N, C-alpha and C positions, 0 to 999 in steps of 0.2 A: 504494500500500500504506500503510495506516495502522494504528496500534496498536489492537488489540482486547483489552483487559485481561481480558475474559471467557474468552479462550482460556487465559491463564495462571492464572486463578482456580481452575482444576481442580487446581492444584499446591500451593496454600497454604490455610491456615486460621488461625483465631484460637484461642489456648488460653483457659483459663478466666479469665485475667487480661487478656484483650483484646490479647495480643501476637501479631502475625502471624508465622507461620513456615511453612516448606515442609513438606509431608507426607512423612515418610520412606517410601522404597521406592515412591514414586508415579511412574508413567510415563504420559505423555500426549503422543501424537504424537512429535515429535523431542526433547521435554524429558524428562529422567530425573533423579530425585532419589535419592541414595544412602541408606543405612540411617541415617546421622546427620542427614539432613535438608538436605543441600547438593547443589547441582547438580554433576553430574560423576560420575566413577568412585568406587568405594569407597576409603575411606582408613581408616587405623588410628586408633582413638580416642587411643591413647597416642603421643606424639611420640617419634620415634627419638632416641637419645642423640646429642647433637651436631647434631641437625637444626634447621633454621630454618623456621618456619611464617609465611607471608604470607597474611593474610586480605583478600579483596576484598569491600567492603561497599558496596552500592548498591541501585538499584531495577531495573526491567526492562531498562535500558540496560546494566547489568552482568551481570544474570542471563542475558541473551541473548534476542533476539526474532527478528530476521530472519535471523541467521546460520545457516549449516549446522550440523548437530550437531558439537560439539567445536570450533567456530570462534569462540565467544564470546571476548571479549578475555582474561578470566582464564585460560581454558584455553590459549589461544595463548601467554600470558605464562608459564604453567607450563612449556610445552614449550621455550620459549626459554631459561629459566633452568636447566632440568635438563641442557641440553647443556653448560653450563659449571660449574654449581654442583650437584653431585650430592646435597647434603644439603638443598637448598631445596625446600619443598613449598608450592604455591599452592592455597588453598581459596576457592572461590566461595561465600561465605556470604550472597549477596544474596537478597532476597525481593521479588518484584515489588509486593506490596501493603503493604510495611512503611512506616509513617509516620515522619517525622523525629523526632517527639516520643516515639516508642516504641523508637527504636533502642538506647538505653541498656539498657532492660529486655530487649530481644531479645539483645543481646550478652552481658549478664550471665547469662542463662539458657542460651543455646544455643551461644555462641561461646567464652566464657572457659574452659569445661572442656577445650577443646582446647589451651590454653596457647599462643596465638599470640604471635609476637615482633613482627610488624609488621602494621599495618592500613592499607590504601589506602582512603581515604574518597572516594567518588565521588558524582556527581549522584544525588540521591535525592528524587524527588517534589517538586521545587522549586516548581512551579506549584500543586500541590495544597497545599503548605505555605502559600503566599500566599493561596490561596482559603479555606482553613480559618481563617486569621488574619483575613481580611476579614469572613467570615461569623460569626466568633466561635464556631466549632464545633470542638471538639477531637475529637469523635467522627468516625471515618472515614466518608466518604460513598461510596455506590455499592456497597459490599460489606458483607454481613451476616455474622455468625458462622456458620461452617460447621457445627461440632458434628456431624460424621458424615454430612452430607448436602450435595448440590450447592449451590453458592452461587447466589443469584438477584440480579438487578438490583433496586434499590429503586424506580427509576423504571419504571413499567409501559410496555410496548411495545405498539403497536397491532396487530402481527402476531406470529405465532409465529416462532421462529428459522428453522425450515425454510422457511416461507412467504417470509420476508424474503430468505433466500439465493436461493430460486428466482426471486423478483422481481428481485433484483440481477443475476442471470445473464442474464435476459431483457433487462433494461435495457442491460447491457454489450454484448450482441449487437446490439441496436438502435442504440446509439450508435456502433458501429464502422462503420456505414453512412454516417456523416457525416464531413466534414473535421475535422481535429484542432482547428483554431481554433474551430469551432462547438461541438464537444463540450466544450472548455475553458470557453467562455462559459456553457454549460448547467450545468456542474458548479459554477462560481463563483456563478451565480444561485441554484442549489439550496442551496449552502452559506450564502449570505447570508440566505436565507429561513429556514433552520434556526436561524441565529444570532439573527435577529429574534424568533423564537418563544421561544428560550431567554432572551433579554433580558427579554421580557415576564414570564417566570416568576420570574427571580431579581433583576432590577434594579428592577422595579416602577416604571417610568416615570423612573428615574434614568439619568443618562448614565454610560457606563463610564469608569473611571479612565484617565487618560493617563500617570500615573506611579505607581509603587509607593510607598505611604506610608512615610515615614522610620521610623515605629515598627516596621514589619514587618522592615525591614532590620536594625534594632537587635536585634529578637528573634531573627532568624536568626543574627546574629553571636554573641549571648549563648548560644544553644543550641549552636552549633558549638564555642565555647570550653569550655563545660561538658562536652561530650562528649569533647573532647580531654583535658581534665583527668582525666576518668574513666578514659580509656585509660592515661594516664601513671601514675595511682595503681595500676593493675593491671599495670604493667610491660610495656605494649604501646607500641611506637613508632608514633605516627600519621604517615601520609603523605597529604598533601592533593593533590587534582587539581581543576582547573577543569573545567567541563562544556562540551563543544563542542555547538553547535547549528548546524543547516544554514542557517537563515534569519538573515540579518544586515541592518542598515540598507542595506547596499550591494547586496544581491542580492534584496531583498524583492519587487521587481516580477516577477522571473521565477519566484519561489517563493510567489506570492500565495496559491495554493490551500493550500499546506502551512501557511502562517501562519494562515489562516482556520480550518483544521482544528485547529491547536494551540489557538487561542482557544476554539473550540467544545467541545473535549474537556476541556481542563484548567482554564480560568478565564475564564468569561464576564464576570466583573466588570472585567476589564482590556481596554482597547482593543488593537488590533494594535500601536500604538506603545508601549503600556505593556508588552506581552509582551516586546518587544525591549529595553525599558528595564530590566525586572526581571532579565533574563538577564545584561545587562551589569553592573548594579549588584551582583548577588549573586556574580558571578565576581570582581569587584573586592574584594568582602568576603572571599572565600576567599583571595585574594592577600594582603590586609591581615593576616588572621589568621595565615597561614603565616609572614609576616615577623615579626609581633609574638611568636609562639610559637616562633620559630626552628625551623620544620619544613621538611622537604623538600617542595617544590611541583613538581608536574608540570603545566605549563600547556598542557593538551591543547586548550583553547579556541583558543590561538594556533597550535598545531602541526597541527591537523587542517584540511585543505583543505575548503572549504565547497561541495562538489559532490555530486551524486547518486551518483557513483562510490563514495563513502565512507558515505553516509547512506541508510537505507531510508525514513526520514521525518525529522522535525525533530530527534529526539533519539536514534534507534536506528540501528545501524550495519549495513552490509553486511559480508561476510566480509573484504573488503579494508580497510574502515574499522576493523574490530576488530583486524586484523593491524597496521595502522599505529599504533593507540592502544597496543596491547600493546608494540610496538617502542619507542614513546616512553617508556613506563614502564621497560622493560628497560634502555634506555640510561642513564636516571637512576640506577636501582638499581646497575647495573654500575659506574658511575663514582663512587658514593658509599658506601653502607653495605655492600654485599655484597663488594666488592673488599677491604674492610678485614677 
């Protein structure tokens, strides 16, 4: 199972200022958006007197992808907190297509009116951020403005969606007739062929990078600090979380296929080694910023076991993974701010 952002693209659009947001009252398959434009059940616009609002802000990993309905981690966190803190309300304000460079505009227009008290800042299109920095493109790629009609891919596909799905099902049936080791080799060879094709298009005979450039790490740190300052100025307490990934330097051999898919989908400019490098370096940056800004840090990257029991792919969680992540956050909140 791998992320297909086209599924979630039915749920969000860009406003006239180019800020991505969820479409209010939209329902698509298991995903439901309430009237205020957030995933989950209806909530009151006005905060209850004495109430505490915690906003979760991230990308598709926070919005929820593989989890069963109501099992994404913000929803599970809300249930855990309500059992002990009756006045606490958790809002999943994540947007799968929201760029890091647009999150301040998004929060100012769509989140601040709800008067949140805390904001948990989670993994948000990290590799897309690196890709856009490398390409020098601030405009979002792969998604065009919706403006009342279904989104389309910018890159043209050789088959229609229905034809591709039919072909994929036939291929799956065919491959089940062969031993697992043989089918794995076939998928890896197919992935590498697709990677070579994409390299020719974007690298133009250049070699992929083996490390993320220092200037991109600096830009990421600068943007994160600026966003934290913005939240503080608006009387919102920021809470940082590192972002867990399934593939690490220690298990990359058994997860080679997932690592190749990550590179193919998110950032062809980086080698597989560089993908692992950027995830480590940017998590270290989050830890550094949390320490310098004296913020609460939930180090989910260290707390989450790196197995398929908890991950649906490299960045998205199973029901059990989302439950564990929500529990990690609950434990920190319970022992710090909320108990006070």
